[in-house]
N, C-alpha and C positions, 0 to 999 in steps of 0.2 A: 537264661543259657541252658543248651541242653545239660542236663547230671545234675544240675543245682537243685536245694530245694526250698518250696517257698521259703520268704523271709531270710534268710543264709544266707550271710555277705559273700558277697563274689571276692573269691581267690585277689589278695591285692588292696584289699577293699574299693576296688576302682566304684563310680557310679557308672552304670549301665544305659542308666532315662533319667529324666528330668520328672523330680517330682515325685521318686519315689522311696522317703525317707519314713512315711509309714507307716512303709511294708517290713522295716526290720528294728527289731528294740534295739537300741546300744547302749540299754541302761545295764547291762549285766554286767565293766568291767568298774561300776560304783565303788571307791572307798569311800565314800561319806554321800550322805543324804541331807533333804533339809527337812526340816519338819517345824511349826508353826506355831506358837503359843496366841492361839486365837486371841484368850482375852484381849492382847495387846496389837493384835490386826485392826487396821484405820481402811482396810482393802482401798488403799492408795491405787495399787494396781503398780508400783515399780519394781516390783518383782517379774510382773506380767510381761513390760515392758524391757526389759534387758535382758530377762534366760536365752540363750541363743539356739535354746534347743525346742522354743517354744512349749517347754514342763510346769509350766504353769497354768491349770486350770480353774476359768473363771466361766462363772453362771449368774447374769440377769446383773453386772457388773459389780459380783464380790470374785476373789477369790476363793474358792471351794477344795484347794488339795493342790495334790503334786500329781502329774504322768510319769512314772520311776522308772518307766519301760523306757523312756528315754531321756531321765536324765543321767549326767553324766556326770553329776554332784559336782560341779566347777568350783560351787559357793558363790556365782553372781548376785543370786535371787539374796541371799545372807547380808551380803560388801554394799547391798544400794538399799539398802529395806532402810528408808527411815525414823521404821518403829521398835528397830533392833528385835522383830518378833520373830523373824528367819533363825535357827540355829540349825546349823550343820552335825550329825553326829555322825558318830561311827559306820557303817553296816553291819548288821545283822544285833546291835547293841539296842 
């Protein structure tokens, strides 16, 4: 739309075009973020399956991190993790 800056969410949060979510960094309002204890992670990828924001980064069949620019801190990854290696910590901690 005219007058909008690139990556700025339109007024009212309206979705103006399909497939545009990658243009917007939606993790800015998060109060909690996921942190993984790598020594406990079994790379089952349950966190990746359940993440509603596609914020779990997977390379070559292994979880390698979290895309915090899109993570909203919902904690679903931590709740679903069978190894309990993901903990939600306060943002900024």
